[in-house]
PAZAPA-4460 file (N, C-alpha, C; in steps of 0.05 Angstrom, whole numbers, plus 32768, in hexadecimal, padded with zeros to 4 digits):
% residues 269
    n_x    n_y    n_z   ca_x   ca_y   ca_z    c_x    c_y    c_z   seq   type   mol
   8071   80F4   822A   808A   80F2   822E   8091   8111   8216     1      M     A
   809B   812B   8219   8093   8139   820F   80A3   8142   81FA     2      N     A
   80A3   8153   81EB   80B0   8158   81CD   80D1   8155   81CF     3      E     A
   80D9   8165   81E7   80FA   816B   81DF   8108   8148   81EE     4      S     A
   80F5   8140   8202   8104   812B   820E   8105   8110   81F9     5      I     A
   80F3   8111   81E7   80EE   80FD   81D2   80FA   8106   81BE     6      S     A
   80FE   811D   81B4   811B   8123   81A3   8137   8117   81AE     7      I     A
   813D   8124   81C1   814E   8118   81D1   8158   80FA   81D1     8      L     A
   8146   80EA   81D1   814F   80C8   81D1   8142   80C4   81B0     9      E     A
   8140   80D7   81A0   813C   80C6   8187   8156   80D3   817D    10      E     A
   816E   80E7   8188   817C   80F9   817D   8196   80E0   8185    11      M     A
   8194   80D0   81A5   819B   80B8   81AD   81AA   80A6   8197    12      K     A
   8195   80A3   818B   818D   808A   8176   81A6   8094   815D    13      K     A
   81AF   80A3   815C   81C8   80AD   8146   81E1   80AD   8156    14      L     A
   81E4   80AA   8169   81F8   80AB   8172   8203   80BC   8183    15      G     A
   81FB   80C9   818C   8203   80E6   819C   81F4   80E3   81B7    16      Y     A
   8207   80F4   81CC   8205   80EA   81EB   81F4   80FE   81F1    17      S     A
   81E4   8100   81FD   81D1   8110   8213   81E2   812D   8213    18      E     A
   81F3   8133   8215   8205   814B   821B   8205   8160   81FD    19      Y     A
   820A   814A   81EE   8211   8158   81CB   81F9   8159   81C8    20      E     A
   81DD   8152   81CF   81CB   8157   81BF   81C1   8170   81CB    21      I     A
   81C8   8172   81DF   81B0   818A   81F2   81CB   81A2   81EE    22      K     A
   81E6   819A   81E3   81F3   81B3   81DC   81E6   81B5   81BC    23      A     A
   81E5   81A7   81AC   81DF   81B5   8197   81C3   81C1   8196    24      Y     A
   81AB   81B6   81A1   81A0   81C0   819E   8195   81D5   81A8    25      L     A
   81A3   81DF   81C2   81A6   81F8   81CE   81B6   820D   81B8    26      S     A
   81C6   81FC   81A7   81D0   8216   8196   81BF   821A   817C    27      L     A
   81A9   8204   817E   819E   8210   815D   8186   8227   8171    28      L     A
   8184   8227   8189   8171   8242   818D   817B   825C   818E    29      R     A
   8197   825B   819A   81A4   826D   819B   81C2   8272   818C    30      E     A
   81CA   827A   817D   81DE   827F   8174   81EB   8294   8161    31      Y     A
   8203   829A   816C   821F   8294   8170   8223   8298   818C    32      P     A
   822A   828B   819B   8230   828E   81BC   824F   8279   81B9    33      I     A
   8254   8289   81D2   8271   827C   81E5   8261   8261   81F6    34      N     A
   827A   8252   81F8   8278   823C   820A   826D   823D   8223    35      G     A
   8271   8254   8231   8266   825E   824B   8244   8260   824B    36      Y     A
   8241   8271   8237   8226   827A   8232   8214   8259   822C    37      T     A
   821F   824B   8219   8216   8232   8215   8215   8220   822E    38      L     A
   8224   8221   823B   8225   8210   8259   820D   821A   8264    39      S     A
   820C   8236   8264   81F0   823F   8274   81DA   8239   8267    40      K     A
   81D3   823C   824A   81B9   8234   823C   81B3   8216   823B    41      N     A
   81C7   8205   823F   81C6   81EA   823B   81C3   81DB   8250    42      S     A
   81CA   81EA   826E   81CC   81D8   8286   81DE   81C1   8285    43      G     A
   81EA   81C0   8274   8209   81AB   8272   8224   81BE   8286    44      I     A
   822A   81B1   8293   823F   81C4   82AC   8250   81CD   8295    45      P     A
   8265   81E5   82A6   8278   81F1   8293   8292   81DE   8293    46      R     A
   828D   81CB   82A5   82AC   81AF   829E   82AB   81A1   828C    47      S     A
   8294   819C   8283   828E   818F   8269   828B   819C   8256    48      R     A
   8288   81B2   8259   8276   81BF   8235   828F   81C7   821F    49      I     A
   82A0   81C2   8227   82B7   81C7   8213   82C4   81A7   8209    50      Y     A
   82BD   8199   821B   82C2   8179   820F   82AF   816F   81FC    51      E     A
   8293   8180   8204   827D   817B   81EF   827C   8182   81D4    52      V     A
   828C   819E   81D2   8288   81A8   81C2   82A0   81A9   81B4    53      L     A
   82BE   8198   81B9   82C9   818E   81B2   82BF   8171   819D    54      D     A
   82B0   815D   81AF   82A6   8146   819E   8297   8152   8189    55      N     A
   8283   8167   818A   8268   8171   8172   8280   8179   815A    56      L     A
   8295   8187   8167   82A8   8192   814B   82AF   817B   8139    57      K     A
   82BA   8168   8148   82CB   8153   813E   82B4   813F   8131    58      N     A
   8295   813E   8137   827F   8134   8127   826D   814C   8115    59      K     A
   827F   815C   8116   8277   8175   80F7   8257   8183   8106    60      K     A
   8251   8179   8119   823E   818F   811E   8237   81A8   812C    61      L     A
   8256   81B0   8135   8253   81CC   813C   826F   81D4   8130    62      V     A
   826B   81F1   812D   8282   81FA   811F   8290   8217   8136    63      F     A
   82A4   8217   8135   82AC   8230   8143   82C0   8249   8139    64      E     A
   82B8   825B   813C   82BD   8277   812F   82CB   828A   8144    65      Q     A
   82EC   8292   8144   82EF   82AC   8158   82DD   82C5   815B    66      E     A
   82DA   82C6   8171   82CE   82E4   8171   82DA   82F9   8183    67      G     A
   82D6   830B   8185   82E9   8329   8194   82F1   8312   81AC    68      E     A
   82E5   830E   81C0   82EC   8309   81DD   82EB   82EF   81DF    69      K     A
   82D8   82DC   81CD   82E0   82BC   81D8   82D0   82B3   81BE    70      S     A
   82D5   8293   81BC   82CE   8281   81A6   82B7   8281   81A4    71      V     A
   82A6   8283   818F   8288   8281   8192   8286   8269   817C    72      L     A
   8268   825E   8181   8267   8241   8177   8249   8244   816A    73      Y     A
   8248   823A   8152   8232   822F   813E   8231   8216   813D    74      Y     A
   8218   8210   8137   8209   81FD   8134   820B   81F5   810D    75      P     A
   820A   81D9   8106   8203   81D3   80F4   81E3   81D0   80EF    76      L     A
   81E4   81DE   80D5   81C3   81E1   80D2   81B3   81C7   80C9    77      E     A
   8198   81CD   80DA   8184   81A9   80DB   8188   819C   80C3    78      P     A
   8181   81AB   80AE   817B   819F   808C   8198   818E   808C    79      E     A
   81AE   8194   8093   81CC   8190   8093   81D0   817A   809B    80      L     A
   81BE   817C   80BD   81C9   8166   80CC   81B3   8151   80CB    81      L     A
   819D   8155   80B8   8192   813E   80B7   819C   812E   809F    82      V     A
   81A6   8138   8087   81B5   8130   8071   81CC   8124   807B    83      G     A
   81DA   8126   8085   81FE   8119   8099   81E4   80FF   80A2    84      K     A
   81D2   8104   80AB   81D2   80EE   80C2   81CC   80CF   80AD    85      A     A
   81B9   80DD   8097   81B0   80C8   8081   81C9   80B9   8073    86      R     A
   81DA   80CA   806F   81F7   80C4   8062   8202   80B1   8070    87      K     A
   820F   80BB   8088   821A   80AB   80A8   8208   8095   809C    88      D     A
   81ED   8090   80A5   81F0   807A   80AB   81E3   8065   8097    89      F     A
   81DF   8072   807A   81E1   8064   805F   81FA   8055   8058    90      A     A
   820A   805A   8061   822A   8055   8067   8231   803F   8070    91      E     A
   822B   8044   808A   8228   8032   80A3   8221   8012   809C    92      T     A
   8203   8018   8094   81F1   8006   8089   81FD   7FFB   8075    93      I     A
   8207   8005   805D   8210   7FF6   8048   8228   7FE4   8051    94      K     A
   8239   7FF3   8062   824F   7FE5   806A   824C   7FC2   8081    95      K     A
   8238   7FCA   8093   8229   7FB7   80A3   821C   7FA1   808B    96      I     A
   8212   7FA8   807B   8206   7F91   8068   821B   7F86   8054    97      D     A
   8226   7F8D   8050   823F   7F83   8039   8255   7F6E   8054    98      E     A
   825C   7F80   8064   8268   7F6F   8076   825D   7F4D   8089    99      Y     A
   8248   7F54   808C   822E   7F3A   809C   822E   7F27   8085   100      T     A
   822B   7F36   8067   821B   7F29   8054   8238   7F12   804A   101      Q     A
   824D   7F2B   804B   826A   7F11   804A   8270   7EFD   8056   102      K     A
   826B   7F00   8076   826D   7EEA   8087   8259   7EDC   808B   103      I     A
   8241   7EE1   8083   822C   7EC6   808C   8233   7EB5   8080   104      Y     A
   8227   7E9F   8085   8224   7E7F   808B   820C   7E78   807E   105      H     A
   8204   7E7A   8064   81E4   7E74   8063   81E1   7E5C   805D   106      K     A
   81CC   7E50   8067   81CA   7E2C   806A   81B6   7E30   8058   107      E     A
   81A5   7E14   8052   8186   7E18   803F   8174   7E15   805B   108      D     A
   816F   7E2C   8066   8159   7E2F   8078   813A   7E35   8078   109      D     A
   8130   7E38   805B   8116   7E43   8058   8106   7E2E   8063   110      D     A
   810E   7E17   806A   80F0   7E05   8075   80F8   7E0B   808F   111      N     A
   810B   7E1B   80A3   8106   7E1F   80BA   80F0   7E31   80BD   112      K     A
   80E8   7E2B   80DA   80CE   7E3A   80EB   80DC   7E50   80FF   113      L     A
   80D5   7E5E   8101   80DF   7E70   811A   80C6   7E7D   8126   114      T     A
   80C3   7E7D   8142   80AB   7E7B   8154   80AC   7E9F   815F   115      I     A
   80A4   7EB4   8157   80A5   7ECB   8166   8093   7ECE   817A   116      I     A
   8096   7ED4   8190   8084   7ED8   81A6   8082   7EF5   81B8   117      K     A
   8064   7EFC   81BA   8060   7F1A   81C4   8055   7F2E   81A6   118      G     A
   8037   7F39   81AC   8035   7F42   8195   803C   7F5A   8192   119      R     A
   804D   7F71   81A2   8060   7F7D   8191   807B   7F70   8188   120      K     A
   8082   7F60   818E   809F   7F57   817C   808F   7F49   815E   121      E     A
   8078   7F3E   8164   806E   7F30   814A   806B   7F46   8131   122      I     A
   8059   7F60   8139   8051   7F76   812C   8071   7F7E   8121   123      L     A
   807F   7F86   8136   8099   7F95   812C   80A5   7F7F   8113   124      D     A
   80A8   7F68   8115   80AE   7F4A   8102   80A5   7F53   80EB   125      F     A
   808A   7F58   80EF   807C   7F58   80DE   8080   7F69   80C8   126      V     A
   807F   7F86   80D9   808D   7FA2   80C7   80A5   7F9F   80BB   127      S     A
   80C2   7F8E   80C3   80CB   7F8B   80BC   80CC   7F7C   809C   128      L     A
   80BF   7F6C   809D   80B6   7F5B   8087   80A9   7F6F   8074   129      L     A
   8094   7F76   8077   8087   7F8E   8065   8097   7FA2   805D   130      I     A
   80AE   7FB0   8065   80BE   7FBF   8061   80D0   7FB4   804A   131      N     A
   80CB   7F9A   8043   80E2   7F83   802E   80D1   7F85   801D   132      Q     A
   80B6   7F83   8020   80AB   7F7D   8009   80A9   7F89   7FEB   133      A     A
   80B2   7F7A   7FDB   80B0   7F82   7FBE   809A   7F87   7FAE   134      K     A
   8090   7F6F   7FAB   8079   7F6B   7F9B   805D   7F70   7FAC   135      E     A
   8056   7F60   7FB7   8040   7F50   7FC8   8041   7F48   7FE1   136      R     A
   8028   7F5B   7FEF   8023   7F52   800A   8006   7F43   800F   137      I     A
   7FFF   7F30   800D   7FE8   7F23   8019   7FE7   7F1E   803D   138      A     A
   7FCA   7F29   8044   7FCA   7F25   805F   7FA7   7F20   8069   139      I     A
   7FB2   7F11   807C   7F91   7F0B   808D   7F95   7F1B   80AA   140      S     A
   7F81   7F2E   80AC   7F8B   7F3E   80C7   7F78   7F4E   80D0   141      I     A
   7F77   7F52   80E3   7F68   7F60   80FD   7F65   7F81   80FB   142      W     A
   7F54   7F91   8101   7F53   7FAB   80FB   7F70   7FB5   8112   143      E     A
   7F70   7FAA   811E   7F84   7FB5   813E   7FA0   7FB3   812E   144      E     A
   7FA0   7F9F   8127   7FC1   7F90   811C   7FC1   7F9F   8103   145      D     A
   7FB1   7FB0   80F3   7FB4   7FBE   80D8   7FBD   7FD6   80E6   146      L     A
   7FAE   7FE8   80F9   7FB6   8000   8100   7FD5   8005   8107   147      R     A
   7FDF   7FEF   8110   7FF6   7FEF   811B   8007   7FE6   8100   148      D     A
   8001   7FE1   80F4   8010   7FD7   80DA   8008   7FE6   80C6   149      L     A
   7FFB   7FFF   80BE   7FF1   800D   80AD   8007   8026   80A6   150      Q     A
   801C   802E   80B3   8031   803C   80B0   8044   8026   8096   151      N     A
   8047   8011   809A   805B   8003   808A   804C   8001   8076   152      V     A
   803D   7FF9   8078   8022   7FE9   8061   801A   8004   804B   153      L     A
   801B   801E   8052   801D   8032   8048   8039   8035   803D   154      D     A
   804E   8035   8043   8069   8034   803E   8065   8022   8023   155      A     A
   8060   8006   8023   8061   7FF1   800F   804B   7FFC   7FF9   156      A     A
   803A   8008   8003   8025   8009   7FE8   8038   8026   7FDA   157      L     A
   8044   8035   7FE5   804C   804D   7FD6   8068   8042   7FBF   158      D     A
   8076   802E   7FD2   8083   801F   7FC1   807E   800E   7FAF   159      R     A
   805F   800C   7FA6   8059   8001   7F97   8055   7FE3   7F95   160      G     A
   8056   7FDA   7FB6   8049   7FB9   7FB4   802E   7FB7   7FB5   161      V     A
   8024   7FA1   7FAE   800E   7F9C   7FAC   8000   7F9A   7FC6   162      M     A
   7FEA   7F94   7FCF   7FDA   7F8E   7FE8   7FC3   7F7E   7FE1   163      L     A
   7FC0   7F72   7FF1   7FA9   7F57   7FF0   7FA8   7F49   800C   164      T     A
   7F81   7F47   8004   7F82   7F36   8024   7F6B   7F38   8028   165      G     A
   7F64   7F2B   8043   7F48   7F2E   8050   7F4C   7F42   806D   166      V     A
   7F39   7F4B   8076   7F3A   7F65   808B   7F21   7F5F   809C   167      F     A
   7F2D   7F59   80B8   7F14   7F4C   80CF   7F09   7F6F   80D8   168      F     A
   7EF8   7F78   80DA   7EFA   7F91   80EC   7EE3   7FA7   80D5   169      G     A
   7EE3   7FBC   80DD   7EC9   7FCE   80DA   7ECF   7FE1   80CA   170      R     A
   7EE9   7FED   80CA   7EF5   7FFB   80B9   7F10   7FF6   80AB   171      N     A
   7F11   7FF4   8092   7F2E   7FEC   8088   7F32   800D   8078   172      S     A
   7F4C   800E   807C   7F60   8024   8069   7F5F   8022   8051   173      P     A
   7F60   8001   8041   7F69   7FFE   8036   7F54   7FEE   8020   174      Y     A
   7F4E   7FFB   8007   7F34   7FEC   7FF5   7F3F   7FD3   7FEE   175      N     A
   7F5F   7FC8   7FEB   7F68   7FB5   7FE2   7F60   7FA1   7FF6   176      Q     A
   7F5E   7FA3   8009   7F4B   7F87   801C   7F2C   7F86   8012   177      L     A
   7F2C   7F6B   801C   7F12   7F65   8017   7F09   7F5E   8036   178      C     A
   7EEE   7F6C   8037   7EE6   7F6C   805A   7EDC   7F50   8060   179      G     A
   7ED7   7F4B   8079   7ECE   7F2E   8080   7EB0   7F31   807F   180      H     A
   7EA7   7F22   8072   7E80   7F1C   8082   7E7E   7F1B   8093   181      R     A
   7E6C   7F20   809C   7E54   7F1F   80BC   7E6C   7F29   80D0   182      R     A
   7E7E   7F44   80D3   7E94   7F46   80DD   7E8A   7F4A   80F8   183      I     A
   7E72   7F56   80FF   7E69   7F53   8115   7E65   7F3D   8121   184      E     A
   7E60   7F2A   8117   7E5D   7F0B   8120   7E75   7F07   8128   185      K     A
   7E8B   7F0D   8118   7EA9   7EFF   8118   7EAE   7F0D   8137   186      Y     A
   7EAB   7F25   8134   7EB9   7F39   8159   7EA9   7F2F   8165   187      L     A
   7E8C   7F26   8169   7E85   7F18   8185   7E86   7EFF   818D   188      E     A
   7E8F   7EF1   816E   7E9A   7ECE   8178   7EB4   7ECA   817B   189      E     A
   7EC6   7ED7   8169   7EDD   7ECC   816C   7EF1   7ED7   8187   190      K     A
   7EF9   7EC3   819C   7F0B   7ECA   81AC   7F2A   7ED8   81A7   191      K     A
   7F37   7ECB   818E   7F52   7EC9   8186   7F4D   7EE0   8167   192      E     A
   7F66   7EEA   816C   7F66   7EFB   8153   7F87   7EF3   813F   193      Q     A
   7F85   7EED   812C   7F92   7EDC   811C   7FA4   7EF0   8106   194      Y     A
   7FBA   7EE6   8105   7FCB   7EF9   80EE   7FCF   7EE6   80D3   195      L     A
   7FD1   7EF0   80BD   7FDD   7EDD   80AB   7FEB   7EE8   8092   196      V     A
   8006   7EEA   808E   800B   7F00   8080   8027   7EEE   806A   197      I     A
   8022   7EF5   8047   803A   7EEA   803A   8043   7F08   8034   198      T     A
   805E   7F00   8030   806F   7F18   801F   8077   7F07   8008   199      I     A
   8074   7F1B   7FEF   8082   7F0D   7FD4   8080   7EED   7FCB   200      D     A
   806F   7EE3   7FDC   8064   7EC7   7FCE   8078   7EB3   7FE3   201      Y     A
   8090   7EC3   7FEF   80AC   7EB2   7FF5   80AD   7EB3   8017   202      K     A
   80A2   7EC0   8028   80A2   7EB4   8044   8080   7EC4   8049   203      Q     A
   807F   7EB6   8062   8063   7EBC   8072   806A   7EBE   808A   204      S     A
   8052   7EC6   809F   804F   7EC3   80B7   8037   7EC5   80BF   205      I     A
   8032   7EB0   80D7   8011   7EAD   80E0   8019   7EA9   80FE   206      S     A
   7FF7   7EAE   8109   7FFC   7EA6   8127   7FE7   7EBC   8132   207      G     A
   7FE7   7EB5   8149   7FD0   7EC8   8164   7FDD   7EDB   8167   208      V     A
   7FCD   7EF4   8166   7FD9   7F0C   816B   7FC6   7F1F   8184   209      T     A
   7FB5   7F11   8197   7FA5   7F1E   81A4   7FAC   7F17   81C5   210      S     A
   7FC2   7F06   81C3   7FCC   7EFB   81E4   7FD5   7F10   81E8   211      R     A
   7FDD   7F28   81E2   7FF6   7F34   81ED   8010   7F2F   81F2   212      G     A
   801B   7F2B   8205   8036   7F22   8206   803F   7F03   81FC   213      A     A
   8025   7EF6   8201   8026   7EDA   8201   801B   7ED2   81DE   214      D     A
   8013   7EE3   81C9   8011   7EE4   81B4   8028   7EC7   81A6   215      S     A
   8025   7EC5   8191   803F   7EB6   818C   8036   7EB1   816A   216      Q     A
   8047   7EB1   8155   8042   7EAD   813E   805E   7EA1   8131   217      A     A
   805F   7E9B   8116   8072   7E83   810A   8079   7E95   80F3   218      T     A
   808F   7E91   80EA   8096   7E9E   80DA   80A9   7E88   80C6   219      W     A
   80A2   7E88   80AF   80B8   7E75   809F   80B7   7E84   807E   220      T     A
   80CE   7E76   8070   80CF   7E7B   8054   80CC   7E5D   8043   221      K     A
   80C7   7E4B   8059   80B7   7E2C   804B   80A2   7E30   8031   222      D     A
   80AA   7E27   801F   8092   7E2A   8003   807A   7E1D   800C   223      A     A
   8080   7E0A   801F   8061   7DF9   8023   804F   7E0C   8037   224      G     A
   806A   7E16   804A   8052   7E27   8059   8044   7E45   804D   225      F     A
   8058   7E49   803D   804E   7E5F   8030   8030   7E62   801E   226      V     A
   8033   7E44   8013   801D   7E42   7FFD   8001   7E3C   800F   227      D     A
   8003   7E30   802C   7FF1   7E32   803B   7FE6   7E41   8042   228      V     A
   7FF6   7E59   804D   7FF2   7E77   804A   7FDF   7E7F   803D   229      S     A
   7FEB   7E7A   801D   7FD8   7E8F   8004   7FBB   7E84   8003   230      E     A
   7FBA   7E6F   800A   7FAE   7E54   7FFF   7F97   7E62   801C   231      D     A
   7F95   7E67   8030   7F82   7E6D   8047   7F7D   7E8A   8041   232      Y     A
   7F8D   7E9E   803A   7F88   7EBC   8034   7F72   7EC1   8019   233      I     A
   7F7D   7EA4   8001   7F6D   7EA8   7FEB   7F4F   7EA3   7FF4   234      V     A
   7F5A   7E85   7FFA   7F2E   7E78   8007   7F23   7E89   8012   235      H     A
   7F29   7E9E   8026   7F1D   7EB0   8035   7F10   7EC3   801C   236      D     A
   7F21   7ECD   8011   7F1D   7EE5   7FFE   7F07   7EDB   7FEA   237      I     A
   7F07   7EC3   7FE4   7EF3   7EB2   7FD1   7EDC   7EB0   7FDE   238      S     A
   7ED4   7EA9   7FFE   7EC7   7EAA   8002   7EB0   7EBF   800C   239      L     A
   7EC6   7ECE   8011   7EBB   7EED   8014   7EB2   7EF9   7FF8   240      N     A
   7EB4   7EF8   7FE9   7EB6   7F08   7FCF   7EA0   7EFF   7FC4   241      K     A
   7E94   7EE1   7FC1   7E85   7ED0   7FB1   7E71   7EDB   7FC2   242      L     A
   7E6A   7EDD   7FDE   7E59   7EE5   7FF2   7E4D   7F04   7FE9   243      F     A
   7E5B   7F12   7FDA   7E57   7F2B   7FD4   7E4B   7F28   7FBC   244      L     A
   7E56   7F12   7FA5   7E47   7F16   7F8F   7E2E   7F07   7F93   245      E     A
   7E24   7EFA   7FA3   7E0B   7EF2   7FA5   7DF5   7F04   7FAC   246      L     A
   7DDB   7F04   7F93   7DC9   7F0E   7F9C   7DC0   7F16   7FC6   247      P     A
   7DB6   7F29   7FD1   7DAA   7F24   7FE7   7D9C   7F13   7FF7   248      P     A
   7D86   7F0A   7FDE   7D78   7EF2   7FE9   7D82   7EDA   7FE9   249      K     A
   7D9E   7ED6   7FDC   7DAA   7EB7   7FE3   7DC1   7EBF   7FEF   250      D     A
   7DC0   7ED7   8007   7DE0   7ED7   8014   7DDC   7EC5   8033   251      R     A
   7DC1   7EC9   8038   7DB5   7EB8   8058   7DC2   7E9A   804D   252      D     A
   7DAD   7E8D   803A   7DB4   7E74   802D   7DD5   7E6F   8032   253      K     A
   7DE7   7E7F   8025   7E05   7E7B   8024   7E0E   7E81   803F   254      Y     A
   7E03   7E83   8054   7E18   7E8B   806A   7E0E   7E70   8076   255      E     A
   7DF3   7E6D   807C   7DE5   7E51   8083   7DE9   7E39   807D   256      A     A
   7DF4   7E3C   805B   7E0A   7E2A   8056   7E25   7E1D   805E   257      F     A
   7E35   7E36   8063   7E50   7E3A   8068   7E4C   7E35   8092   258      L     A
   7E34   7E37   809C   7E34   7E3B   80B7   7E2F   7E1C   80B2   259      D     A
   7E21   7E0E   80A8   7E1F   7DF0   80AC   7E39   7DDF   80AB   260      N     A
   7E49   7DE9   8096   7E5C   7DD9   8092   7E75   7DD8   809F   261      L     A
   7E73   7DEC   80AE   7E89   7DFD   80C9   7E7F   7DE3   80D9   262      R     A
   7E60   7DE4   80E3   7E61   7DD2   80F9   7E61   7DAF   80ED   263      K     A
   7E59   7DA8   80D8   7E62   7D91   80CB   7E86   7D8A   80D1   264      Q     A
   7E8F   7DA2   80D0   7EB1   7D9B   80CD   7EBC   7D9B   80EC   265      Y     A
   7EAE   7DAC   80F7   7EB5   7DAA   8117   7EA5   7D94   812B   266      F     A
   7E96   7D8C   811F   7E84   7D76   8126   7E6C   7D87   813E   267      R     A
   7E65   7DA2   813F   7E57   7DA2   814F   7E3A   7DA8   8148   268      S     A
   7E2C   7DA6   815A   7E13   7DA7   8158   7E00   7DC4   814C   269      S     A
***
């Protein structure tokens, strides 16, 4: 998708029609001009151009001035357009928030479990949770998922939110995360990739993200499930940080002990 098509789709999200966007962008390139010239420059049919201009005038994106021979049109400056959009959407979101909160019948459903299916859908939902975080994010995450969440995590850190957890991969962009030991062995052996995240000690989401559209995760605010997720993450942090504290000569014995423990637990020989 080229840049002009991409910006067209982005501006549609602001509520403008395709013709309105084309007319406005065309005016940015050349102004003041009359409706006939704008029709030619933008590719908008002459039979529609004045209707489009009337709409843009009503939305305060275009202004007109009487010229010697015809009416000339000017665009709203881009900086003012962006400021207007921010103000309009802030007011719209505020009104929606106030009304929906007023009519929402909230039940005591913190113990509810919500299933989210599909890797993209899971990560989109996780992004929403991270955007709401105010104090702390704890995660156990694989490299591929971390890359897809990096922008929202960066924004959370910029807000002063604490980040902690365990990272499965070779290159973590965050020194707040403890890298999992023997990562090459894990990358070779693990057939599934899991995601566990808690937000502000109040909600958690966990599940499998390596199955594409068949991935599945569970989100909840249940205090018991949140505690289980917290314990899982801190347990992994503890084991990996203890490994790093051991003298190099004792690390092989430590790993052999854990391997034997896992074999006993899973009853494998």
